[in-house]
ROKETOR-145909 format. One record per residue (C-alpha): residue in one letter; x, y, z; chain. Coordinates in Angstrom, 1 decimal, decimal comma, always signed. Layout:
BEGIN
@r:A px:X py:Y pz:Z c:A
...
END
This chain:
BEGIN
@r:M px:+7,0 py:+9,3 pz:+4,6 c:A
@r:G px:+5,6 py:+5,9 pz:+3,6 c:A
@r:F px:+2,1 py:+4,6 pz:+3,6 c:A
@r:A px:+0,0 py:+2,4 pz:+5,8 c:A
@r:C px:-1,2 py:-0,7 pz:+3,9 c:A
@r:G px:-3,7 py:-3,0 pz:+5,6 c:A
@r:I px:-3,4 py:-6,7 pz:+4,8 c:A
@r:V px:-7,0 py:-8,1 pz:+4,7 c:A
@r:G px:-8,7 py:-11,3 pz:+3,6 c:A
@r:L px:-10,7 py:-14,3 pz:+4,9 c:A
@r:P px:-9,2 py:-16,3 pz:+7,7 c:A
@r:N px:-6,4 py:-18,8 pz:+6,8 c:A
@r:V px:-5,5 py:-17,3 pz:+3,4 c:A
@r:G px:-1,9 py:-16,5 pz:+4,5 c:A
@r:K px:-2,2 py:-12,9 pz:+5,7 c:A
@r:S px:+0,0 py:-13,3 pz:+8,8 c:A
@r:T px:+2,4 py:-15,5 pz:+7,0 c:A
@r:L px:+2,8 py:-12,8 pz:+4,4 c:A
@r:F px:+3,1 py:-10,2 pz:+7,1 c:A
@r:N px:+5,9 py:-12,1 pz:+8,7 c:A
@r:A px:+7,7 py:-12,4 pz:+5,4 c:A
@r:L px:+7,3 py:-8,7 pz:+4,6 c:A
@r:S px:+8,5 py:-7,5 pz:+8,0 c:A
@r:A px:+11,1 py:-10,2 pz:+8,3 c:A
@r:T px:+9,8 py:-10,9 pz:+11,8 c:A
@r:Q px:+7,7 py:-13,7 pz:+13,4 c:A
@r:Q px:+5,7 py:-11,3 pz:+15,5 c:A
@r:A px:+2,4 py:-12,2 pz:+13,9 c:A
@r:E px:+1,3 py:-15,7 pz:+15,1 c:A
@r:A px:+0,2 py:-17,9 pz:+12,2 c:A
@r:A px:-2,1 py:-20,7 pz:+13,1 c:A
@r:N px:-4,6 py:-23,0 pz:+11,4 c:A
@r:Y px:-7,8 py:-21,6 pz:+12,8 c:A
@r:P px:-9,8 py:-18,4 pz:+12,4 c:A
@r:F px:-9,2 py:-15,2 pz:+14,4 c:A
@r:C px:-5,6 py:-16,1 pz:+15,3 c:A
@r:T px:-4,8 py:-12,4 pz:+14,8 c:A
@r:I px:-6,9 py:-10,4 pz:+17,3 c:A
@r:E px:-5,0 py:-7,2 pz:+17,7 c:A
@r:P px:-3,7 py:-5,9 pz:+14,4 c:A
@r:N px:+0,1 py:-6,5 pz:+14,0 c:A
@r:V px:+1,9 py:-3,4 pz:+12,8 c:A
@r:G px:+5,3 py:-3,7 pz:+11,1 c:A
@r:V px:+7,4 py:-0,8 pz:+10,0 c:A
@r:V px:+9,7 py:-2,2 pz:+7,4 c:A
@r:P px:+12,6 py:-0,8 pz:+5,2 c:A
@r:V px:+11,9 py:-0,5 pz:+1,5 c:A
@r:A px:+14,5 py:-2,3 pz:-0,6 c:A
@r:D px:+15,8 py:+0,1 pz:-3,3 c:A
@r:R px:+18,9 py:-0,6 pz:-5,3 c:A
@r:R px:+19,4 py:+3,1 pz:-5,9 c:A
@r:V px:+20,1 py:+3,6 pz:-2,2 c:A
@r:D px:+22,7 py:+0,8 pz:-2,4 c:A
@r:E px:+24,3 py:+2,4 pz:-5,4 c:A
@r:L px:+24,5 py:+5,8 pz:-3,9 c:A
@r:A px:+25,9 py:+4,4 pz:-0,7 c:A
@r:R px:+28,6 py:+2,5 pz:-2,6 c:A
@r:V px:+30,0 py:+5,7 pz:-4,1 c:A
@r:I px:+29,4 py:+8,2 pz:-1,3 c:A
@r:K px:+30,4 py:+5,8 pz:+1,5 c:A
@r:P px:+28,3 py:+7,5 pz:+4,2 c:A
@r:K px:+28,5 py:+6,8 pz:+7,9 c:A
@r:K px:+24,8 py:+5,7 pz:+7,8 c:A
@r:V px:+22,3 py:+4,5 pz:+5,2 c:A
@r:V px:+18,6 py:+5,1 pz:+5,9 c:A
@r:P px:+16,0 py:+3,6 pz:+3,5 c:A
@r:T px:+12,4 py:+4,8 pz:+3,5 c:A
@r:T px:+9,9 py:+2,7 pz:+5,3 c:A
@r:L px:+6,4 py:+1,3 pz:+4,9 c:A
@r:Q px:+3,9 py:+0,4 pz:+7,5 c:A
@r:F px:+2,0 py:-2,9 pz:+7,1 c:A
@r:V px:-1,0 py:-3,7 pz:+9,2 c:A
@r:D px:-2,0 py:-7,3 pz:+9,6 c:A
@r:I px:-5,7 py:-7,2 pz:+10,1 c:A
@r:A px:-7,4 py:-10,3 pz:+11,3 c:A
@r:G px:-9,6 py:-12,3 pz:+8,9 c:A
@r:L px:-13,1 py:-11,1 pz:+8,0 c:A
@r:V px:-15,9 py:-13,5 pz:+7,7 c:A
@r:R px:-19,4 py:-13,4 pz:+6,3 c:A
@r:G px:-21,5 py:-11,2 pz:+8,6 c:A
@r:A px:-18,5 py:-9,2 pz:+9,8 c:A
@r:S px:-20,4 py:-5,9 pz:+9,1 c:A
@r:K px:-22,9 py:-7,0 pz:+11,7 c:A
@r:G px:-20,3 py:-8,0 pz:+14,2 c:A
@r:E px:-19,8 py:-11,7 pz:+13,3 c:A
@r:G px:-16,4 py:-13,1 pz:+14,3 c:A
@r:L px:-14,6 py:-10,0 pz:+15,5 c:A
@r:G px:-15,9 py:-8,0 pz:+12,6 c:A
@r:N px:-16,5 py:-4,5 pz:+14,1 c:A
@r:Q px:-13,0 py:-4,4 pz:+15,6 c:A
@r:F px:-11,4 py:-5,4 pz:+12,4 c:A
@r:L px:-13,4 py:-3,1 pz:+10,2 c:A
@r:A px:-12,4 py:-0,2 pz:+12,4 c:A
@r:N px:-8,7 py:-1,1 pz:+11,8 c:A
@r:I px:-9,2 py:-0,8 pz:+8,1 c:A
@r:R px:-10,3 py:+2,8 pz:+8,4 c:A
@r:E px:-6,8 py:+3,8 pz:+9,5 c:A
@r:V px:-4,9 py:+2,5 pz:+6,4 c:A
@r:D px:-4,3 py:+4,3 pz:+3,1 c:A
@r:A px:-4,6 py:+1,2 pz:+0,9 c:A
@r:I px:-5,6 py:-2,4 pz:+1,1 c:A
@r:A px:-3,6 py:-5,5 pz:+0,1 c:A
@r:H px:-6,4 py:-8,1 pz:-0,3 c:A
@r:V px:-4,8 py:-11,5 pz:+0,2 c:A
@r:V px:-6,8 py:-14,2 pz:-1,6 c:A
@r:R px:-6,1 py:-17,9 pz:-1,2 c:A
@r:C px:-5,3 py:-19,6 pz:-4,5 c:A
@r:F px:-3,6 py:-22,7 pz:-3,1 c:A
@r:E px:-5,1 py:-26,1 pz:-2,3 c:A
@r:D px:-4,1 py:-27,7 pz:+1,1 c:A
@r:G px:-6,3 py:-30,1 pz:+2,9 c:A
@r:N px:-4,4 py:-29,5 pz:+6,1 c:A
@r:V px:-5,3 py:-25,8 pz:+6,1 c:A
@r:V px:-9,0 py:-25,2 pz:+6,6 c:A
@r:H px:-10,9 py:-22,7 pz:+4,5 c:A
@r:V px:-13,6 py:-20,8 pz:+6,4 c:A
@r:E px:-16,1 py:-21,4 pz:+3,4 c:A
@r:G px:-15,1 py:-25,0 pz:+2,8 c:A
@r:R px:-13,7 py:-24,5 pz:-0,7 c:A
@r:I px:-11,2 py:-22,6 pz:-2,8 c:A
@r:D px:-13,0 py:-20,0 pz:-4,8 c:A
@r:P px:-11,1 py:-16,7 pz:-5,2 c:A
@r:A px:-14,0 py:-14,8 pz:-6,9 c:A
@r:S px:-16,4 py:-15,8 pz:-4,1 c:A
@r:D px:-13,8 py:-14,9 pz:-1,4 c:A
@r:V px:-13,3 py:-11,4 pz:-2,9 c:A
@r:A px:-17,1 py:-11,0 pz:-3,1 c:A
@r:T px:-17,5 py:-11,9 pz:+0,6 c:A
@r:I px:-15,0 py:-9,3 pz:+1,7 c:A
@r:D px:-16,3 py:-6,6 pz:-0,7 c:A
@r:T px:-19,9 py:-7,3 pz:+0,6 c:A
@r:E px:-18,9 py:-6,9 pz:+4,2 c:A
@r:L px:-17,0 py:-3,7 pz:+3,6 c:A
@r:G px:-19,9 py:-2,4 pz:+1,4 c:A
@r:L px:-22,5 py:-3,2 pz:+4,1 c:A
@r:K px:-20,4 py:-1,3 pz:+6,7 c:A
@r:D px:-20,2 py:+1,7 pz:+4,3 c:A
@r:L px:-24,0 py:+1,6 pz:+3,8 c:A
@r:E px:-24,4 py:+1,8 pz:+7,5 c:A
@r:S px:-22,1 py:+4,9 pz:+7,6 c:A
@r:L px:-23,9 py:+6,5 pz:+4,7 c:A
@r:D px:-27,3 py:+5,9 pz:+6,3 c:A
@r:K px:-26,2 py:+7,7 pz:+9,4 c:A
@r:R px:-24,9 py:+10,7 pz:+7,4 c:A
@r:I px:-28,1 py:+10,8 pz:+5,3 c:A
@r:Q px:-30,1 py:+11,0 pz:+8,5 c:A
@r:R px:-27,9 py:+13,9 pz:+9,8 c:A
@r:A px:-28,3 py:+15,7 pz:+6,5 c:A
@r:Q px:-32,0 py:+15,4 pz:+6,5 c:A
@r:K px:-32,2 py:+16,8 pz:+10,0 c:A
@r:A px:-30,0 py:+19,8 pz:+9,0 c:A
@r:M px:-32,1 py:+20,7 pz:+5,9 c:A
@r:K px:-33,8 py:+23,6 pz:+7,7 c:A
@r:G px:-30,6 py:+25,0 pz:+9,2 c:A
@r:P px:-27,9 py:+27,5 pz:+8,0 c:A
@r:E px:-26,0 py:+24,7 pz:+6,3 c:A
@r:A px:-29,0 py:+23,5 pz:+4,3 c:A
@r:K px:-27,3 py:+24,1 pz:+0,9 c:A
@r:T px:-24,2 py:+22,1 pz:+1,7 c:A
@r:E px:-26,2 py:+19,4 pz:+3,5 c:A
@r:K px:-28,4 py:+19,0 pz:+0,4 c:A
@r:L px:-25,3 py:+18,3 pz:-1,7 c:A
@r:V px:-24,1 py:+15,8 pz:+0,9 c:A
@r:L px:-27,6 py:+14,2 pz:+1,0 c:A
@r:D px:-27,8 py:+13,7 pz:-2,7 c:A
@r:L px:-24,2 py:+12,5 pz:-2,9 c:A
@r:C px:-24,7 py:+9,9 pz:-0,1 c:A
@r:Q px:-27,9 py:+8,6 pz:-1,7 c:A
@r:R px:-26,1 py:+8,2 pz:-5,0 c:A
@r:I px:-23,1 py:+6,4 pz:-3,5 c:A
@r:A px:-25,5 py:+4,1 pz:-1,5 c:A
@r:A px:-27,3 py:+3,2 pz:-4,7 c:A
@r:G px:-24,0 py:+2,3 pz:-6,3 c:A
@r:L px:-23,0 py:+0,1 pz:-3,4 c:A
@r:N px:-26,4 py:-1,7 pz:-3,5 c:A
@r:D px:-25,6 py:-2,4 pz:-7,2 c:A
@r:G px:-22,3 py:-3,9 pz:-6,1 c:A
@r:K px:-20,0 py:-1,0 pz:-7,0 c:A
@r:P px:-17,4 py:-0,1 pz:-4,3 c:A
@r:V px:-16,9 py:+3,6 pz:-3,7 c:A
@r:R px:-13,5 py:+3,6 pz:-5,4 c:A
@r:A px:-15,1 py:+2,4 pz:-8,6 c:A
@r:Q px:-17,9 py:+5,1 pz:-8,7 c:A
@r:P px:-17,4 py:+8,2 pz:-10,9 c:A
@r:L px:-16,9 py:+10,9 pz:-8,2 c:A
@r:S px:-15,3 py:+14,2 pz:-8,7 c:A
@r:D px:-12,5 py:+15,4 pz:-6,4 c:A
@r:E px:-15,0 py:+17,9 pz:-4,8 c:A
@r:E px:-17,4 py:+15,1 pz:-4,1 c:A
@r:R px:-14,8 py:+12,8 pz:-2,6 c:A
@r:E px:-13,8 py:+15,7 pz:-0,3 c:A
@r:L px:-17,4 py:+16,1 pz:+0,9 c:A
@r:I px:-17,4 py:+12,5 pz:+2,1 c:A
@r:R px:-13,8 py:+12,2 pz:+3,3 c:A
@r:D px:-14,7 py:+12,4 pz:+7,0 c:A
@r:L px:-16,9 py:+9,2 pz:+6,5 c:A
@r:H px:-13,7 py:+7,1 pz:+5,9 c:A
@r:L px:-15,6 py:+4,8 pz:+3,7 c:A
@r:L px:-14,0 py:+1,4 pz:+3,5 c:A
@r:T px:-14,6 py:+0,7 pz:-0,1 c:A
@r:S px:-13,1 py:+4,0 pz:-1,1 c:A
@r:K px:-9,6 py:+2,6 pz:-0,2 c:A
@r:K px:-7,4 py:+1,8 pz:-3,1 c:A
@r:V px:-6,9 py:-1,9 pz:-3,4 c:A
@r:F px:-4,6 py:-4,5 pz:-4,9 c:A
@r:F px:-4,9 py:-8,2 pz:-4,8 c:A
@r:V px:-2,2 py:-10,7 pz:-3,6 c:A
@r:A px:-2,7 py:-14,2 pz:-5,0 c:A
@r:N px:-1,2 py:-16,5 pz:-2,4 c:A
@r:V px:-0,1 py:-19,7 pz:-4,1 c:A
@r:A px:+1,9 py:-22,7 pz:-3,1 c:A
@r:E px:+5,6 py:-22,9 pz:-4,2 c:A
@r:A px:+4,7 py:-25,6 pz:-6,8 c:A
@r:Q px:+2,1 py:-23,2 pz:-8,4 c:A
@r:L px:+4,5 py:-20,3 pz:-9,0 c:A
@r:A px:+5,6 py:-21,4 pz:-12,5 c:A
@r:S px:+2,0 py:-22,0 pz:-13,8 c:A
@r:A px:+0,7 py:-18,8 pz:-12,1 c:A
@r:F px:+3,4 py:-16,7 pz:-13,8 c:A
@r:A px:+2,6 py:-18,4 pz:-17,1 c:A
@r:G px:-1,1 py:-17,5 pz:-16,8 c:A
@r:K px:-2,1 py:-21,2 pz:-16,5 c:A
@r:D px:-3,2 py:-21,5 pz:-12,9 c:A
@r:P px:-7,1 py:-21,6 pz:-12,8 c:A
@r:H px:-7,4 py:-20,0 pz:-9,3 c:A
@r:V px:-5,0 py:-17,2 pz:-10,1 c:A
@r:E px:-6,7 py:-16,5 pz:-13,4 c:A
@r:A px:-10,1 py:-16,4 pz:-11,7 c:A
@r:L px:-8,7 py:-13,7 pz:-9,4 c:A
@r:R px:-7,2 py:-11,8 pz:-12,3 c:A
@r:K px:-10,6 py:-11,7 pz:-13,9 c:A
@r:V px:-12,2 py:-10,2 pz:-10,8 c:A
@r:A px:-9,4 py:-7,7 pz:-10,4 c:A
@r:A px:-9,6 py:-6,6 pz:-14,1 c:A
@r:A px:-13,2 py:-5,6 pz:-13,6 c:A
@r:E px:-12,1 py:-2,7 pz:-11,4 c:A
@r:E px:-8,6 py:-2,3 pz:-13,0 c:A
@r:A px:-6,9 py:-3,4 pz:-9,8 c:A
@r:P px:-3,3 py:-4,9 pz:-9,8 c:A
@r:V px:-2,6 py:-8,5 pz:-8,9 c:A
@r:V px:+0,6 py:-9,6 pz:-7,3 c:A
@r:V px:+1,3 py:-13,4 pz:-7,3 c:A
@r:I px:+3,3 py:-14,5 pz:-4,3 c:A
@r:S px:+4,0 py:-17,6 pz:-2,3 c:A
@r:A px:+3,7 py:-16,4 pz:+1,3 c:A
@r:A px:+5,2 py:-19,6 pz:+2,6 c:A
@r:A px:+8,2 py:-19,3 pz:+0,3 c:A
@r:E px:+8,6 py:-15,6 pz:+1,2 c:A
@r:A px:+8,6 py:-16,5 pz:+4,9 c:A
@r:E px:+11,5 py:-18,8 pz:+4,2 c:A
@r:I px:+13,3 py:-16,3 pz:+2,0 c:A
@r:S px:+13,1 py:-13,7 pz:+4,8 c:A
@r:T px:+15,0 py:-16,0 pz:+7,2 c:A
@r:L px:+17,9 py:-16,5 pz:+4,8 c:A
@r:D px:+21,1 py:-14,6 pz:+4,8 c:A
@r:K px:+21,2 py:-12,1 pz:+1,9 c:A
@r:S px:+24,1 py:-14,0 pz:+0,3 c:A
@r:E px:+21,9 py:-17,1 pz:+0,2 c:A
@r:Q px:+18,8 py:-15,5 pz:-1,2 c:A
@r:P px:+19,7 py:-15,3 pz:-4,9 c:A
@r:E px:+20,2 py:-19,1 pz:-5,2 c:A
@r:F px:+17,0 py:-19,9 pz:-3,4 c:A
@r:L px:+15,0 py:-17,3 pz:-5,5 c:A
@r:A px:+16,5 py:-18,8 pz:-8,7 c:A
@r:S px:+15,3 py:-22,2 pz:-7,6 c:A
@r:L px:+11,8 py:-20,8 pz:-7,5 c:A
@r:G px:+12,1 py:-19,0 pz:-10,8 c:A
@r:L px:+12,1 py:-15,6 pz:-9,1 c:A
@r:D px:+14,6 py:-12,8 pz:-9,6 c:A
@r:E px:+13,6 py:-10,9 pz:-6,5 c:A
@r:P px:+11,6 py:-11,4 pz:-3,2 c:A
@r:G px:+7,9 py:-10,8 pz:-3,4 c:A
@r:L px:+8,2 py:-7,8 pz:-1,0 c:A
@r:H px:+9,7 py:-5,8 pz:-3,8 c:A
@r:K px:+6,7 py:-6,4 pz:-6,0 c:A
@r:V px:+4,3 py:-5,6 pz:-3,2 c:A
@r:V px:+6,1 py:-2,4 pz:-2,5 c:A
@r:R px:+6,2 py:-1,3 pz:-6,1 c:A
@r:T px:+2,5 py:-2,1 pz:-6,6 c:A
@r:G px:+1,6 py:-0,1 pz:-3,5 c:A
@r:Y px:+3,7 py:+2,8 pz:-4,5 c:A
@r:D px:+2,1 py:+2,9 pz:-8,0 c:A
@r:L px:-1,3 py:+2,5 pz:-6,5 c:A
@r:L px:-0,9 py:+5,5 pz:-4,1 c:A
@r:G px:+1,1 py:+7,6 pz:-6,6 c:A
@r:L px:+4,2 py:+7,7 pz:-4,4 c:A
@r:I px:+7,8 py:+8,4 pz:-5,5 c:A
@r:T px:+11,2 py:+8,4 pz:-3,8 c:A
@r:Y px:+13,9 py:+11,1 pz:-3,7 c:A
@r:F px:+17,3 py:+11,0 pz:-1,9 c:A
@r:T px:+19,6 py:+13,0 pz:+0,2 c:A
@r:A px:+23,2 py:+12,0 pz:+0,0 c:A
@r:G px:+26,3 py:+13,1 pz:+1,9 c:A
@r:E px:+29,2 py:+11,8 pz:+4,0 c:A
@r:T px:+26,9 py:+11,6 pz:+7,1 c:A
@r:E px:+24,1 py:+9,6 pz:+5,5 c:A
@r:V px:+22,4 py:+8,5 pz:+2,4 c:A
@r:R px:+18,7 py:+8,6 pz:+2,9 c:A
@r:A px:+15,5 py:+7,8 pz:+0,9 c:A
@r:W px:+12,4 py:+9,9 pz:+1,3 c:A
@r:T px:+8,9 py:+9,1 pz:+0,0 c:A
@r:I px:+6,6 py:+11,8 pz:-1,4 c:A
@r:P px:+3,4 py:+11,8 pz:-3,5 c:A
@r:K px:+3,9 py:+12,3 pz:-7,3 c:A
@r:G px:+3,6 py:+16,0 pz:-8,2 c:A
@r:T px:+5,2 py:+17,2 pz:-4,9 c:A
@r:R px:+7,0 py:+20,5 pz:-5,4 c:A
@r:A px:+10,5 py:+21,1 pz:-4,0 c:A
@r:P px:+9,4 py:+23,1 pz:-0,8 c:A
@r:Q px:+6,9 py:+20,5 pz:+0,2 c:A
@r:A px:+9,5 py:+17,7 pz:-0,4 c:A
@r:A px:+11,9 py:+19,6 pz:+1,8 c:A
@r:G px:+9,2 py:+19,8 pz:+4,5 c:A
@r:V px:+9,2 py:+16,0 pz:+4,7 c:A
@r:I px:+12,7 py:+16,3 pz:+6,2 c:A
@r:H px:+11,8 py:+19,2 pz:+8,5 c:A
@r:T px:+9,1 py:+21,8 pz:+8,5 c:A
@r:D px:+11,7 py:+24,6 pz:+8,8 c:A
@r:F px:+13,1 py:+23,5 pz:+5,4 c:A
@r:E px:+9,7 py:+24,2 pz:+3,8 c:A
@r:K px:+9,1 py:+27,5 pz:+5,7 c:A
@r:G px:+12,4 py:+28,9 pz:+4,8 c:A
@r:F px:+12,9 py:+27,3 pz:+1,4 c:A
@r:I px:+15,3 py:+29,2 pz:-0,9 c:A
@r:K px:+16,3 py:+26,7 pz:-3,6 c:A
@r:A px:+17,0 py:+23,0 pz:-4,3 c:A
@r:E px:+20,2 py:+21,7 pz:-5,8 c:A
@r:I px:+19,1 py:+18,6 pz:-7,8 c:A
@r:I px:+21,2 py:+15,8 pz:-9,2 c:A
@r:W px:+19,8 py:+12,8 pz:-11,0 c:A
@r:W px:+20,8 py:+9,8 pz:-8,9 c:A
@r:E px:+22,5 py:+8,0 pz:-11,9 c:A
@r:D px:+24,6 py:+11,0 pz:-12,6 c:A
@r:L px:+25,8 py:+11,1 pz:-9,0 c:A
@r:V px:+26,6 py:+7,4 pz:-9,0 c:A
@r:K px:+28,5 py:+7,7 pz:-12,4 c:A
@r:L px:+30,5 py:+10,8 pz:-11,5 c:A
@r:G px:+31,0 py:+10,0 pz:-7,8 c:A
@r:S px:+30,5 py:+13,3 pz:-6,0 c:A
@r:E px:+28,4 py:+16,5 pz:-5,9 c:A
@r:A px:+31,5 py:+18,5 pz:-6,9 c:A
@r:A px:+32,1 py:+16,3 pz:-10,0 c:A
@r:C px:+28,4 py:+16,7 pz:-11,0 c:A
@r:R px:+28,6 py:+20,4 pz:-10,6 c:A
@r:A px:+31,7 py:+20,6 pz:-12,8 c:A
@r:A px:+30,0 py:+18,5 pz:-15,4 c:A
@r:A px:+26,9 py:+20,7 pz:-15,4 c:A
@r:K px:+24,8 py:+17,8 pz:-14,0 c:A
@r:L px:+23,6 py:+19,9 pz:-10,9 c:A
@r:A px:+20,5 py:+22,0 pz:-11,5 c:A
@r:I px:+19,4 py:+24,9 pz:-9,3 c:A
@r:E px:+15,6 py:+24,7 pz:-8,9 c:A
@r:G px:+13,1 py:+27,0 pz:-7,2 c:A
@r:K px:+9,7 py:+26,7 pz:-5,5 c:A
@r:E px:+7,8 py:+25,6 pz:-8,6 c:A
@r:Y px:+10,1 py:+22,6 pz:-9,3 c:A
@r:V px:+8,2 py:+19,3 pz:-9,3 c:A
@r:M px:+10,3 py:+16,5 pz:-7,8 c:A
@r:R px:+11,1 py:+13,4 pz:-9,9 c:A
@r:D px:+11,4 py:+9,8 pz:-8,7 c:A
@r:G px:+15,2 py:+9,4 pz:-8,4 c:A
@r:D px:+16,2 py:+13,0 pz:-7,7 c:A
@r:T px:+18,9 py:+13,6 pz:-5,1 c:A
@r:A px:+18,4 py:+16,9 pz:-3,4 c:A
@r:H px:+20,3 py:+19,4 pz:-1,3 c:A
@r:F px:+17,9 py:+22,0 pz:+0,0 c:A
@r:R px:+18,9 py:+25,6 pz:+0,9 c:A
@r:F px:+16,8 py:+27,3 pz:+3,4 c:A
@r:N px:+16,8 py:+30,2 pz:+5,9 c:A
@r:V px:+14,5 py:+30,7 pz:+8,9 c:A
END
């Protein structure tokens, strides 16, 4: 299990270049004009995790299988997209299918790459995207309000009245510039509007795309464009990842043995993909657990708070249905001691039941019977 993360932004901000870097492919055409990406490019990419590498080093399995993430490169939105400007309706529909949004914002100056608005202004760019997504949500809410009003005399009148009041309250918030994710809604209220798939309800993080020469000043908090974006993000407590999409594209083409030297020359200790993945995981509340044996070492992604039977079900539904127990070893103990038998002998293997809540970094062996 991973998550689907949509990469959005205005045209020519570096979305497709970033997508190519993240997926280590060149399947997304990058060109210096709007609407280069017409059909959304989808990339299923492995998640780099040093814990997998460490487990594989000591277990020496026949196969190593990392967990994966799905990135969706959604073409650039423009002012008026909610009304169909550009290829707006098509792109907005693509956003409905993802779990989170990576909003790429142009923070680099380059006279050779046109900006659809004619200037570099991160705050204004974010506002343009938020406005278009909000307008589309208002359209969806208006349709639901009309349905609720028509159903007020029917058998579902009580529930429809709740939906009506909720939709009107959310619409008022959107008109005040508050995305749905920033509005104080209870879990029950969010469930009532889940089927509307409101675009501004998606969790979001921002990717500040800078030139290579800006990296040092951006990390030092001295780049004016990046700081302007940080201010916008802080207003809704959203994370910001600083990345040079052009540099990441170059890194992705290098042999792994060559990457450390190149990263060091940029003042980086890891590729930007790792930061994007960690931010996405944290945003969506995801964790990773492992299975480790001679056949394979494998990583699995689950939501925080998942209990052992449901974690087992990610591997196979029969594992959840017939769950008996979970044998749990902390990954560092397995690496240090070298085998399940050694961990058992050192009392580092715990037998857990149906109520056990999985931790990020557990290695698990599930016992089941169906």
